[in-house]
C-alpha atoms as a printed R data frame, in Angstrom:
    type eleno elety resid chain resno       x       y       z
1   ATOM     1    CA   MET     A     1  20.699  -1.801 -15.844
2   ATOM     2    CA   ALA     A     2  19.399  -1.571 -12.257
3   ATOM     3    CA   LEU     A     3  18.659   2.155 -12.712
4   ATOM     4    CA   THR     A     4  16.687   1.487 -15.885
5   ATOM     5    CA   LEU     A     5  14.727  -1.310 -14.233
6   ATOM     6    CA   TRP     A     6  14.061   0.955 -11.226
7   ATOM     7    CA   LYS     A     7  12.680   3.672 -13.507
8   ATOM     8    CA   ILE     A     8  10.497   1.199 -15.403
9   ATOM     9    CA   LEU     A     9   9.066  -0.305 -12.209
10  ATOM    10    CA   ASN     A    10   8.593   3.098 -10.573
11  ATOM    11    CA   TRP     A    11   6.677   4.414 -13.587
12  ATOM    12    CA   ALA     A    12   4.693   1.163 -13.779
13  ATOM    13    CA   TRP     A    13   3.633   1.743 -10.183
14  ATOM    14    CA   ILE     A    14   2.654   5.386 -10.768
15  ATOM    15    CA   VAL     A    15   0.710   4.609 -13.953
16  ATOM    16    CA   SER     A    16  -0.992   1.587 -12.382
17  ATOM    17    CA   GLU     A    17  -2.115   3.660  -9.396
18  ATOM    18    CA   LEU     A    18  -3.598   6.290 -11.721
19  ATOM    19    CA   ILE     A    19  -5.409   3.533 -13.620
20  ATOM    20    CA   VAL     A    20  -6.695   2.065 -10.348
21  ATOM    21    CA   ILE     A    21  -8.007   5.497  -9.311
22  ATOM    22    CA   VAL     A    22  -9.902   5.936 -12.578
23  ATOM    23    CA   VAL     A    23 -11.145   2.370 -13.063
24  ATOM    24    CA   THR     A    24 -12.041   1.283  -9.518
25  ATOM    25    CA   ARG     A    25 -13.446   4.446  -7.973
26  ATOM    26    CA   THR     A    26 -16.981   3.783  -6.765
27  ATOM    27    CA   ARG     A    27 -19.421   6.617  -7.298
28  ATOM    28    CA   ARG     A    28 -21.760   7.339  -4.419
29  ATOM    29    CA   SER     A    29 -24.714   6.347  -6.596
30  ATOM    30    CA   LYS     A    30 -23.352   2.813  -7.182
31  ATOM    31    CA   GLY     A    31 -22.367   1.646  -3.719
32  ATOM    32    CA   GLY     A    32 -22.142   2.552  -0.085
33  ATOM    33    CA   VAL     A    33 -19.112   4.864  -0.013
34  ATOM    34    CA   HIS     A    34 -17.584   5.097   3.475
35  ATOM    35    CA   ASP     A    35 -14.257   6.707   2.620
36  ATOM    36    CA   ARG     A    36 -14.344   9.562   5.180
37  ATOM    37    CA   GLY     A    37 -11.672  11.406   3.189
38  ATOM    38    CA   SER     A    38  -9.128   8.662   3.768
39  ATOM    39    CA   ILE     A    39  -8.114   8.477   0.092
40  ATOM    40    CA   LEU     A    40  -7.149  12.153   0.100
41  ATOM    41    CA   VAL     A    41  -5.236  11.788   3.368
42  ATOM    42    CA   LEU     A    42  -3.501   8.689   2.052
43  ATOM    43    CA   TRP     A    43  -2.328  10.182  -1.228
44  ATOM    44    CA   PHE     A    44  -1.342  13.539   0.256
45  ATOM    45    CA   VAL     A    45   0.743  11.900   2.985
46  ATOM    46    CA   ILE     A    46   2.311   9.342   0.633
47  ATOM    47    CA   SER     A    47   3.242  12.008  -1.937
48  ATOM    48    CA   TRP     A    48   4.712  14.239   0.763
49  ATOM    49    CA   ALA     A    49   6.617  11.399   2.448
50  ATOM    50    CA   ILE     A    50   8.147  10.065  -0.773
51  ATOM    51    CA   GLY     A    51   9.003  13.564  -1.989
52  ATOM    52    CA   VAL     A    52  10.587  14.757   1.254
53  ATOM    53    CA   GLY     A    53  12.269  11.414   1.946
54  ATOM    54    CA   SER     A    54  13.766  11.290  -1.553
55  ATOM    55    CA   TRP     A    55  14.981  14.877  -1.258
56  ATOM    56    CA   TYR     A    56  16.488  14.221   2.179
57  ATOM    57    CA   GLY     A    57  18.276  11.134   0.919
58  ATOM    58    CA   ALA     A    58  19.636  13.030  -2.082
59  ATOM    59    CA   VAL     A    59  21.183  15.855  -0.024
60  ATOM    60    CA   HIS     A    60  22.480  13.838   2.933
61  ATOM    61    CA   ALA     A    61  25.146  11.174   3.288
62  ATOM    62    CA   HIS     A    62  24.455   7.522   2.536
63  ATOM    63    CA   THR     A    63  24.250   6.072   6.034
64  ATOM    64    CA   MET     A    64  22.687   2.699   5.286
65  ATOM    65    CA   PHE     A    65  25.156  -0.121   5.845
66  ATOM    66    CA   GLY     A    66  28.067   2.276   5.454
67  ATOM    67    CA   GLY     A    67  26.763   3.563   2.124
68  ATOM    68    CA   ALA     A    68  26.806   0.109   0.552
69  ATOM    69    CA   HIS     A    69  25.897   0.354  -3.115
70  ATOM    70    CA   TRP     A    70  24.142  -3.036  -3.085
71  ATOM    71    CA   VAL     A    71  21.240  -1.378  -1.221
72  ATOM    72    CA   LYS     A    72  20.240   0.459  -4.412
73  ATOM    73    CA   THR     A    73  20.321  -2.792  -6.355
74  ATOM    74    CA   ALA     A    74  18.327  -4.581  -3.653
75  ATOM    75    CA   SER     A    75  15.728  -1.787  -3.733
76  ATOM    76    CA   VAL     A    76  14.822  -2.828  -7.284
77  ATOM    77    CA   GLY     A    77  13.930  -6.326  -6.085
78  ATOM    78    CA   ILE     A    78  12.020  -4.923  -3.127
79  ATOM    79    CA   LEU     A    79  10.068  -2.617  -5.450
80  ATOM    80    CA   ALA     A    80   9.225  -5.546  -7.749
81  ATOM    81    CA   ALA     A    81   8.029  -7.598  -4.766
82  ATOM    82    CA   GLY     A    82   5.838  -4.740  -3.540
83  ATOM    83    CA   LEU     A    83   4.295  -4.324  -6.976
84  ATOM    84    CA   ALA     A    84   3.624  -8.055  -7.242
85  ATOM    85    CA   ILE     A    85   1.867  -8.107  -3.862
86  ATOM    86    CA   ARG     A    86  -0.163  -4.966  -4.576
87  ATOM    87    CA   TRP     A    87  -1.226  -5.972  -8.088
88  ATOM    88    CA   THR     A    88  -2.065  -9.537  -7.050
89  ATOM    89    CA   SER     A    89  -4.274  -8.343  -4.204
90  ATOM    90    CA   ILE     A    90  -6.107  -5.851  -6.428
91  ATOM    91    CA   LEU     A    91  -6.657  -8.374  -9.217
92  ATOM    92    CA   SER     A    92  -7.806 -11.014  -6.704
93  ATOM    93    CA   LEU     A    93 -10.684  -8.826  -5.554
94  ATOM    94    CA   GLY     A    94 -11.663  -7.918  -9.094
95  ATOM    95    CA   ARG     A    95 -14.768  -5.721  -9.202
96  ATOM    96    CA   ALA     A    96 -14.959  -5.705  -5.413
97  ATOM    97    CA   PHE     A    97 -11.761  -3.615  -5.216
98  ATOM    98    CA   SER     A    98 -12.430   0.086  -4.914
99  ATOM    99    CA   VAL     A    99  -9.914   2.883  -4.519
100 ATOM   100    CA   ASN     A   100 -12.327   4.591  -2.163
101 ATOM   101    CA   VAL     A   101 -13.838   2.665   0.716
102 ATOM   102    CA   ALA     A   102 -17.084   1.346  -0.730
103 ATOM   103    CA   ILE     A   103 -19.212  -1.713  -0.166
104 ATOM   104    CA   HIS     A   104 -21.389  -2.926  -3.048
105 ATOM   105    CA   ALA     A   105 -24.773  -4.488  -2.353
106 ATOM   106    CA   ASP     A   106 -23.747  -7.850  -3.836
107 ATOM   107    CA   GLN     A   107 -20.216  -7.852  -2.427
108 ATOM   108    CA   LYS     A   108 -18.939 -10.958  -0.646
109 ATOM   109    CA   LEU     A   109 -16.217 -11.219   1.989
110 ATOM   110    CA   TYR     A   110 -13.142 -12.476   0.134
111 ATOM   111    CA   ARG     A   111 -10.756 -14.689   2.139
112 ATOM   112    CA   LYS     A   112  -8.715 -16.521  -0.513
113 ATOM   113    CA   GLY     A   113  -5.185 -16.114  -1.865
114 ATOM   114    CA   LEU     A   114  -3.239 -13.330  -0.173
115 ATOM   115    CA   TYR     A   115  -6.405 -12.435   1.756
116 ATOM   116    CA   SER     A   116  -6.134 -15.752   3.594
117 ATOM   117    CA   LEU     A   117  -2.770 -14.582   4.961
118 ATOM   118    CA   VAL     A   118  -3.519 -10.916   5.760
119 ATOM   119    CA   ARG     A   119  -6.586  -8.686   5.706
120 ATOM   120    CA   HIS     A   120  -4.939  -5.833   3.768
121 ATOM   121    CA   PRO     A   121  -2.428  -7.306   1.297
122 ATOM   122    CA   SER     A   122  -2.653  -4.313  -1.042
123 ATOM   123    CA   TYR     A   123  -1.378  -2.144   1.825
124 ATOM   124    CA   THR     A   124   1.307  -4.704   2.610
125 ATOM   125    CA   GLY     A   125   2.396  -4.295  -1.000
126 ATOM   126    CA   MET     A   126   2.380  -0.520  -0.623
127 ATOM   127    CA   LEU     A   127   4.523  -0.685   2.505
128 ATOM   128    CA   VAL     A   128   7.014  -2.882   0.667
129 ATOM   129    CA   LEU     A   129   7.022  -0.296  -2.148
130 ATOM   130    CA   PHE     A   130   7.675   2.484   0.354
131 ATOM   131    CA   ALA     A   131  10.496   0.468   1.916
132 ATOM   132    CA   ALA     A   132  12.052   0.204  -1.555
133 ATOM   133    CA   MET     A   133  11.713   3.959  -2.094
134 ATOM   134    CA   GLY     A   134  13.317   4.708   1.260
135 ATOM   135    CA   ALA     A   135  16.071   2.123   0.829
136 ATOM   136    CA   ARG     A   136  16.879   3.556  -2.587
137 ATOM   137    CA   THR     A   137  18.096   6.736  -0.860
138 ATOM   138    CA   GLN     A   138  20.634   4.691   1.158
139 ATOM   139    CA   ASN     A   139  19.834   6.886   4.160
140 ATOM   140    CA   TRP     A   140  18.151   5.699   7.374
141 ATOM   141    CA   VAL     A   141  16.484   9.048   8.122
142 ATOM   142    CA   ALA     A   142  15.097   9.237   4.588
143 ATOM   143    CA   LEU     A   143  13.720   5.704   4.979
144 ATOM   144    CA   ALA     A   144  11.983   6.787   8.200
145 ATOM   145    CA   ILE     A   145  10.586   9.899   6.492
146 ATOM   146    CA   VAL     A   146   9.068   7.732   3.769
147 ATOM   147    CA   MET     A   147   7.825   4.919   6.016
148 ATOM   148    CA   ILE     A   148   6.491   6.481   9.235
149 ATOM   149    CA   PRO     A   149   3.966   9.006   7.842
150 ATOM   150    CA   SER     A   150   2.886   6.568   5.108
151 ATOM   151    CA   PHE     A   151   2.321   3.818   7.669
152 ATOM   152    CA   ALA     A   152   0.330   6.220   9.874
153 ATOM   153    CA   ALA     A   153  -1.879   7.186   6.914
154 ATOM   154    CA   LEU     A   154  -2.405   3.509   6.084
155 ATOM   155    CA   LEU     A   155  -3.391   2.807   9.695
156 ATOM   156    CA   TYR     A   156  -6.097   5.472   9.427
157 ATOM   157    CA   ARG     A   157  -7.240   4.027   6.103
158 ATOM   158    CA   MET     A   158  -7.365   0.480   7.512
159 ATOM   159    CA   HIS     A   159  -9.412   1.729  10.467
160 ATOM   160    CA   VAL     A   160 -11.950   3.297   8.078
161 ATOM   161    CA   GLU     A   161 -12.084   0.153   5.925
162 ATOM   162    CA   GLU     A   162 -12.459  -2.195   8.853
163 ATOM   163    CA   GLN     A   163 -15.345  -0.160  10.261
164 ATOM   164    CA   ALA     A   164 -17.113  -0.306   6.888
165 ATOM   165    CA   LEU     A   165 -16.456  -4.048   6.536
166 ATOM   166    CA   THR     A   166 -17.649  -4.751  10.076
167 ATOM   167    CA   ASN     A   167 -20.841  -2.794   9.392
168 ATOM   168    CA   ALA     A   168 -21.382  -4.686   6.124
169 ATOM   169    CA   PHE     A   169 -20.436  -8.228   7.159
170 ATOM   170    CA   GLY     A   170 -20.877  -8.217  10.931
171 ATOM   171    CA   ALA     A   171 -19.819 -11.399  12.727
172 ATOM   172    CA   ARG     A   172 -18.227 -12.871   9.582
173 ATOM   173    CA   TYR     A   173 -15.790  -9.962   9.396
174 ATOM   174    CA   GLU     A   174 -15.159 -10.061  13.139
175 ATOM   175    CA   ASP     A   175 -14.229 -13.745  12.779
176 ATOM   176    CA   TYR     A   176 -11.929 -12.844   9.880
177 ATOM   177    CA   ARG     A   177 -10.278 -10.151  12.033
178 ATOM   178    CA   ARG     A   178  -9.697 -12.624  14.859
179 ATOM   179    CA   THR     A   179  -8.170 -15.281  12.621
180 ATOM   180    CA   THR     A   180  -6.180 -13.194  10.111
181 ATOM   181    CA   LYS     A   181  -3.452 -10.639  10.772
182 ATOM   182    CA   ARG     A   182  -3.668  -7.140   9.335
183 ATOM   183    CA   LEU     A   183  -0.475  -6.722   7.263
184 ATOM   184    CA   VAL     A   184   2.178  -9.308   8.083
185 ATOM   185    CA   PRO     A   185   1.214 -13.003   8.264
186 ATOM   186    CA   TRP     A   186   1.342 -14.436  11.802
187 ATOM   187    CA   ILE     A   187   2.847 -11.182  13.184
188 ATOM   188    CA   TYR     A   188   0.665  -8.078  12.702
């Protein structure tokens, strides 16, 4: 049952990301695109990290909590939570969400819902997803292989986004940065 649910959620994530790429990509002619190649970096690094981390976990011993099987079951819940956070943040922004860093002329600074807690909830959701992928391997090194490069790529992406948002919204975005954490409420 848990394996089937894992497969369903994993495919739901993959398909939803492909849909997001197609539906929300802003063409240069329709908005100020400031991506600086970050989408390519992000997806290359994420694909590599998940692929190598999954492989490493499959060929090495289960070291997490002494190989406890409950970790695989827990990873299903973690994956579901990550999807919920990611999808909620994307749907909250609506037309303002863009897979590439783009600011539309009529775009407003959104600070409601999850965005009142953190500035990048869609990336929080992604990190939770990556934690689920790494935990699924039941191997600490595999978890690190999935998480560390993906987090580094997200840091670059957030830097690019925050520069674009500061340029677009000025003091309002600076105030938002001062009063709202980046990824984890009240912590970071």
